[in-house]
C-alpha positions, 0 to 999 in steps of 0.5 A: 546403070552408071551413076551407081556405087558399087559396096561389098558387104558381110551380114550373119544370120543368127540364132537357134537351130531350126528358127529358118535361118537357111530358109530366110536366106533361099527366099531373100536370094531365090525366092524360093521356100523348101522343107528339105533343108538340113541343119547347117553345119558350121556355116553357109556363105551365099552372095546376092546382089540388090540396088538401092536407090543408086547403090548396087551392093553385093551381100555375102551371107553368112548364114551360121549354124545354130548348134552348140558345137559351132559355137567355137567357130562362130568368132572367126564367121562373125569377124568383118561382118557389118551386120546380122539378122538375129532370128528366132522362131515365133512358135518356140519360146526357148529360141526366143529366150537364147536370143540373148546369148546370139546378141551379146555373142555379136557385139562382143566380137562386132561392137555396135554393128547394126543388128535386126531382130527377125521373129519368123514363121509368122505363118504359124500363127496358132502355133505363135507363142512370142507376140509382136509386142513381146520381140517388140519389147526385146529389140527396143531394149537392146535397140534393135530393129524388129520385123516379124516374116514368114521364111514360108510365104515370104512376107516381110522377108526382104524388108527384114534384109533391105532394113539391115542393108540400108542401115548398115549403109547409113552406118558406113563412110561411102 
């Protein structure tokens, strides 16, 4: 690995409480799923290393609590972030309707840094109320990537994180 370049980056996960942000992080880092996660209190900070092409990337993952009571702290947590996964629950229309708040808060603090829209809980097909066409339309109108995932099965989780990481790298001067 002597030809690798080391990069460090900070990525935040945003979205309403209960959409599966913590489950997505643990699926990505440890390839595990649990139904026992408690609501994130403020922020949960984790690190993960990935190798993409000739780059060894250490990613700080900031899993932000989605409850309104943490809104005052988010500016501090978002500071220095190079990208974000904005997560909604495909079975919860309110979490989709609240995306504008999350996207706007990130962009107000971080400008036009890369963001990926993630529709989680794909495995609950019979309960889905936000279809991919609606999510893709929202993503396109905000110049975001869109990926549908399931933290429970692991479907597309690695793709969501790696797509954002690659976009951050592409937009960063090395």
